[in-house]
GUTORFI-529264 format. One line per 10 residues: number of its first residue (from 1); their letters; for each residue x, y, z of N, C-alpha, C. Coordinates in Angstrom, 3 decimals, padded with zeros to 6 digits. Layout:
N
NUM) A) X Y Z X Y Z X Y Z ~ ...
REM end
This chain:
143
1) MIMWIHPVLQ) 000.786 -001.217 -000.004 000.026 -000.009 000.029 000.834 001.226 -000.045 ~ 001.903 001.317 000.794 002.790 002.477 000.871 003.405 002.775 -000.471 ~ 003.598 001.709 -001.335 004.178 001.890 -002.619 003.383 002.914 -003.479 ~ 002.042 002.973 -003.275 001.266 003.875 -004.061 001.377 005.376 -003.687 ~ 001.995 005.615 -002.496 002.140 006.995 -002.067 003.005 007.764 -003.039 ~ 004.113 007.103 -003.490 005.054 007.722 -004.419 004.440 008.192 -005.752 ~ 003.732 007.280 -006.461 003.145 007.770 -007.717 001.976 008.737 -007.527 ~ 001.266 008.643 -006.456 000.196 009.588 -006.162 000.751 010.969 -005.910 ~ 001.811 011.066 -005.039 002.404 012.389 -004.744 003.045 012.977 -006.019 ~ 003.753 012.134 -006.755 004.394 012.653 -007.921 003.410 013.148 -008.980
11) TLAVLVSLYV) 002.326 012.424 -009.141 001.361 012.867 -010.165 000.684 014.134 -009.707 ~ 000.410 014.262 -008.454 -000.108 015.549 -007.873 000.875 016.672 -008.146 ~ 002.107 016.428 -007.837 003.170 017.488 -008.002 003.279 017.890 -009.510 ~ 003.190 016.923 -010.356 003.341 017.202 -011.833 002.152 018.092 -012.233 ~ 000.971 017.762 -011.881 -000.213 018.536 -012.247 -000.099 019.974 -011.700 ~ 000.265 020.072 -010.436 000.357 021.441 -009.812 001.513 022.207 -010.442 ~ 002.596 021.530 -010.847 003.745 022.189 -011.463 003.369 022.882 -012.740 ~ 002.317 022.324 -013.460 001.906 022.952 -014.663 001.261 024.351 -014.374 ~ 000.592 024.405 -013.230 -000.011 025.683 -012.842 001.093 026.703 -012.449 ~ 002.135 026.183 -011.694 003.224 027.101 -011.328 003.939 027.589 -012.572
21) LYLGWTRFRF) 004.124 026.715 -013.593 004.758 027.081 -014.792 003.938 028.136 -015.551 ~ 002.622 027.986 -015.513 001.763 028.990 -016.126 001.971 030.322 -015.422 ~ 001.947 030.355 -014.079 002.204 031.561 -013.397 003.520 032.218 -013.736 ~ 004.545 031.433 -013.841 005.894 031.924 -014.216 005.882 032.471 -015.654 ~ 005.125 031.807 -016.522 005.052 032.235 -017.853 004.514 033.670 -018.032 ~ 003.533 034.017 -017.181 002.981 035.365 -017.180 004.103 036.369 -016.799 ~ 004.953 035.983 -015.875 006.088 036.865 -015.488 007.080 037.042 -016.668 ~ 007.379 035.915 -017.305 008.292 035.963 -018.500 007.699 036.797 -019.525 ~ 006.447 036.739 -019.779 005.841 037.537 -020.854 005.983 038.997 -020.586 ~ 005.862 039.415 -019.294 006.058 040.769 -018.889 007.505 041.237 -019.006
31) LSLGHKGIVF) 008.412 040.448 -018.405 009.845 040.823 -018.296 010.563 040.721 -019.599 ~ 010.379 039.665 -020.315 011.144 039.350 -021.514 010.517 039.656 -022.867 ~ 009.202 039.657 -022.914 008.486 039.830 -024.122 007.850 041.241 -024.218 ~ 007.932 041.967 -023.170 007.391 043.346 -023.159 005.883 043.461 -023.129 ~ 005.186 042.431 -022.787 003.703 042.482 -022.710 003.347 043.403 -021.487 ~ 002.396 044.267 -021.726 001.972 045.152 -020.662 000.671 044.709 -019.978 ~ 000.397 045.229 -018.862 -000.848 044.950 -018.153 -000.973 043.540 -017.607 ~ 000.119 042.943 -017.358 000.130 041.571 -016.795 000.280 041.651 -015.320 ~ -000.477 040.974 -014.563 -000.391 040.909 -013.130 000.284 039.534 -012.783 ~ 001.401 039.586 -012.161 002.139 038.363 -011.769 001.759 038.107 -010.315
41) QWKRHVAVGV) 001.224 036.935 -010.056 000.837 036.541 -008.719 002.043 035.952 -008.004 ~ 002.946 036.849 -007.543 004.210 036.517 -006.976 004.096 035.586 -005.840 ~ 003.323 035.957 -004.765 003.223 035.152 -003.575 002.634 033.692 -003.871 ~ 001.655 033.658 -004.763 001.136 032.372 -005.134 002.129 031.565 -005.856 ~ 002.887 032.133 -006.766 003.888 031.422 -007.529 004.944 030.851 -006.605 ~ 005.373 031.619 -005.634 006.373 031.222 -004.629 005.813 030.103 -003.806 ~ 004.656 030.313 -003.191 004.110 029.323 -002.286 003.849 027.957 -002.997 ~ 003.177 028.044 -004.095 002.799 026.803 -004.813 004.075 026.152 -005.424 ~ 005.038 026.955 -005.847 006.274 026.434 -006.389 007.058 025.728 -005.320 ~ 007.180 026.288 -004.139 007.859 025.589 -003.038 007.118 024.316 -002.677
51) FVMVVWLLAF) 005.784 024.353 -002.595 005.075 023.136 -002.364 005.432 022.002 -003.342 ~ 005.420 022.359 -004.637 005.755 021.332 -005.718 007.161 020.758 -005.456 ~ 008.124 021.651 -005.250 009.532 021.188 -005.084 009.645 020.293 -003.842 ~ 009.017 020.624 -002.780 009.072 019.879 -001.520 008.447 018.518 -001.766 ~ 007.294 018.483 -002.443 006.643 017.213 -002.705 007.537 016.363 -003.616 ~ 008.091 017.011 -004.657 009.036 016.214 -005.479 010.160 015.605 -004.648 ~ 010.747 016.388 -003.789 011.873 015.825 -002.910 011.312 014.749 -001.971 ~ 010.220 014.961 -001.369 009.653 013.954 -000.419 009.364 012.695 -001.210 ~ 008.696 012.784 -002.315 008.324 011.598 -003.124 009.539 010.911 -003.649 ~ 010.613 011.660 -003.913 011.909 011.053 -004.380 012.409 010.128 -003.278
61) VIGLGVAWDA) 012.432 010.631 -002.031 012.892 009.814 -000.906 012.002 008.575 -000.756 ~ 010.674 008.825 -000.830 009.693 007.693 -000.657 010.013 006.722 -001.828 ~ 010.239 007.117 -003.017 010.516 006.268 -004.142 011.761 005.443 -003.893 ~ 012.709 006.083 -003.398 013.999 005.270 -003.058 013.697 004.169 -002.044 ~ 012.919 004.560 -001.026 012.556 003.557 -000.005 011.719 002.451 -000.585 ~ 010.778 002.767 -001.464 009.944 001.742 -002.041 010.764 000.827 -002.959 ~ 011.660 001.409 -003.712 012.505 000.668 -004.625 013.401 -000.317 -003.808 ~ 014.001 000.223 -002.742 014.855 -000.591 -001.898 014.053 -001.749 -001.293 ~ 012.876 -001.417 -000.790 012.024 -002.442 -000.203 011.627 -003.561 -001.163 ~ 011.332 -003.154 -002.462 010.881 -004.077 -003.434 012.013 -004.929 -004.040
71) WQILGVTELH) 013.128 -004.235 -004.306 014.183 -004.939 -005.084 015.555 -004.972 -004.424 ~ 015.740 -004.348 -003.227 017.002 -004.266 -002.523 018.157 -003.725 -003.367 ~ 017.789 -002.855 -004.307 018.807 -002.174 -005.198 018.135 -000.917 -005.661 ~ 018.990 000.057 -005.844 018.514 001.330 -006.450 018.947 001.400 -007.870 ~ 018.200 002.080 -008.732 018.489 002.188 -010.121 017.982 001.133 -011.009 ~ 017.207 000.160 -010.459 016.639 -000.908 -011.248 015.621 -000.348 -012.267 ~ 015.035 000.817 -011.971 014.048 001.416 -012.871 014.706 002.193 -013.987 ~ 016.008 002.172 -014.034 016.867 002.822 -015.090 016.483 004.260 -015.366 ~ 015.891 004.553 -016.521 015.652 005.893 -016.951 014.818 006.667 -015.926 ~ 013.869 005.996 -015.264 013.077 006.651 -014.244 013.965 007.181 -013.107
81) FLTALFMLPL) 014.890 006.315 -012.645 015.800 006.686 -011.585 016.820 007.733 -012.019 ~ 017.370 007.599 -013.195 018.366 008.549 -013.657 017.795 009.931 -013.940 ~ 016.566 009.978 -014.424 015.861 011.254 -014.622 015.680 011.966 -013.279 ~ 015.283 011.176 -012.259 015.112 011.728 -010.919 016.349 012.278 -010.382 ~ 017.458 011.619 -010.598 018.762 012.103 -010.123 019.198 013.430 -010.848 ~ 018.841 013.490 -012.130 019.110 014.704 -012.899 018.267 015.842 -012.386 ~ 017.064 015.553 -011.896 016.168 016.599 -011.395 016.607 017.213 -010.142 ~ 017.339 016.492 -009.272 017.668 016.942 -007.920 018.504 018.251 -007.899 ~ 019.558 018.445 -008.712 020.233 019.706 -008.684 019.389 020.838 -009.308 ~ 018.526 020.489 -010.228 017.653 021.559 -010.770 016.625 022.010 -009.707
91) IGFGLGSGYV) 016.174 021.084 -008.896 015.244 021.428 -007.820 015.995 022.357 -006.836 ~ 017.244 021.963 -006.524 018.044 022.849 -005.621 018.258 024.254 -006.214 ~ 018.519 024.284 -007.521 018.705 025.593 -008.136 017.370 026.429 -008.168 ~ 016.307 025.717 -008.461 015.006 026.396 -008.508 014.594 026.945 -007.142 ~ 014.845 026.116 -006.066 014.511 026.612 -004.753 015.472 027.770 -004.350 ~ 016.712 027.592 -004.615 017.705 028.609 -004.232 017.514 029.931 -004.974 ~ 017.338 029.879 -006.295 017.191 031.109 -007.142 015.844 031.773 -006.741 ~ 014.837 030.934 -006.529 013.548 031.498 -006.100 013.606 032.202 -004.825 ~ 014.335 031.603 -003.836 014.545 032.194 -002.565 015.219 033.573 -002.643 ~ 016.290 033.649 -003.415 017.049 034.889 -003.601 016.107 035.970 -004.224
101) MDKVKARRKT) 015.385 035.583 -005.247 014.518 036.539 -005.895 013.356 037.022 -004.971 ~ 012.858 036.140 -004.157 011.779 036.468 -003.237 012.275 037.373 -002.083 ~ 013.436 037.042 -001.531 013.913 037.739 -000.340 014.746 038.982 -000.646 ~ 015.347 039.068 -001.759 016.216 040.224 -002.178 015.630 040.787 -003.420 ~ 014.716 041.724 -003.267 014.061 042.287 -004.444 015.028 043.223 -005.168 ~ 015.045 043.011 -006.459 015.948 043.835 -007.330 015.471 043.643 -008.793 ~ 015.846 044.658 -009.615 015.553 044.460 -011.076 016.602 043.476 -011.594 ~ 016.064 042.447 -012.165 016.881 041.371 -012.696 016.331 040.876 -014.010 ~ 017.208 040.383 -014.852 016.767 039.730 -016.072 017.387 038.299 -016.130 ~ 018.661 038.167 -015.777 019.340 036.900 -015.933 018.866 035.814 -014.990
111) LPLAHGIANA) 018.814 036.148 -013.721 018.382 035.119 -012.694 016.986 034.652 -012.939 ~ 015.996 035.536 -013.185 014.638 035.093 -013.466 014.639 034.197 -014.709 ~ 015.374 034.495 -015.712 015.351 033.719 -016.966 015.975 032.359 -016.681 ~ 017.124 032.304 -016.008 017.748 031.041 -015.597 016.835 030.208 -014.706 ~ 016.165 030.838 -013.775 015.141 030.201 -012.899 014.038 029.582 -013.712 ~ 013.556 030.377 -014.662 012.459 029.890 -015.485 012.828 028.749 -016.381 ~ 014.018 028.808 -016.990 014.470 027.779 -017.890 014.702 026.485 -017.094 ~ 015.328 026.614 -015.941 015.564 025.382 -015.109 014.296 024.760 -014.681 ~ 013.341 025.554 -014.260 012.091 025.051 -013.760 011.128 024.538 -014.885 ~ 011.240 025.132 -016.103 010.514 024.591 -017.215 011.084 023.239 -017.628
121) LLVALALCQL) 012.456 023.104 -017.551 013.125 021.828 -017.775 012.681 020.821 -016.744 ~ 012.527 021.245 -015.492 012.074 020.367 -014.418 010.653 019.808 -014.692 ~ 009.797 020.652 -015.149 008.431 020.222 -015.518 008.513 019.201 -016.642 ~ 009.326 019.458 -017.673 009.404 018.559 -018.776 009.978 017.242 -018.194 ~ 010.978 017.277 -017.387 011.508 016.021 -016.809 010.510 015.304 -015.963 ~ 009.696 016.063 -015.225 008.659 015.462 -014.410 007.593 014.781 -015.271 ~ 007.312 015.355 -016.419 006.356 014.712 -017.355 006.977 013.433 -017.886 ~ 008.315 013.407 -018.126 008.976 012.144 -018.513 008.882 011.128 -017.367 ~ 009.054 011.661 -016.143 008.953 010.760 -014.985 007.554 010.144 -014.897 ~ 006.559 010.903 -015.192 005.217 010.357 -015.180 005.106 009.218 -016.189
131) YTGIIVLRDM) 005.614 009.452 -017.357 005.550 008.415 -018.426 006.380 007.159 -017.976 ~ 007.608 007.343 -017.573 008.397 006.238 -017.185 007.862 005.566 -015.983 ~ 007.281 006.302 -015.024 006.655 005.736 -013.874 005.518 004.823 -014.212 ~ 004.727 005.164 -015.211 003.623 004.353 -015.628 004.202 003.018 -016.173 ~ 005.325 003.114 -016.874 005.930 001.904 -017.422 006.475 001.034 -016.274 ~ 007.090 001.668 -015.263 007.562 000.929 -014.096 006.404 000.209 -013.435 ~ 005.322 000.870 -013.209 004.117 000.245 -012.551 003.634 -000.864 -013.417 ~ 003.519 -000.659 -014.727 002.970 -001.703 -015.587 003.836 -002.935 -015.677 ~ 005.140 -002.676 -015.846 006.071 -003.825 -016.094 006.685 -004.493 -014.836 ~ 006.880 -003.620 -013.858 007.658 -004.122 -012.630 006.821 -004.336 -011.403
141) VMG) 005.692 -003.670 -011.344 004.854 -003.742 -010.100 003.636 -004.614 -010.381 ~ 002.894 -004.288 -011.446 001.610 -004.965 -011.694 001.773 -006.170 -012.593 ~ 002.872 -006.130 -013.413 003.006 -007.135 -014.492 003.714 -008.330 -013.965
REM end
């Protein structure tokens, strides 16, 4: 039963991350594309973004525990595991850069752009994780 906590949390985080990405996209349109009259929901973007990153990290640890419990080895899920490892430093960068921008207000172009690119890549990787996770469930858990 505990095995299902990992995919449920990750699926929730992926879905919510799409909303956070949308909120960030509005900021990008204002800063980089020159669109006027855009209201960026800063506090919501920060709060929900932190929630997603924390859930990703928590579910990563749970996933490691579930894999160890099931197979007594890590990495058996191959691409699913490797993608998660690649996501970890991006999560760290997303949290760190977001923290700096939230706590030290300043006019910036480079840091928000790097933050947005890293986090958009994270969402893409999380979608890959969703796909590979379904394969893991189908072939290694239920099959």
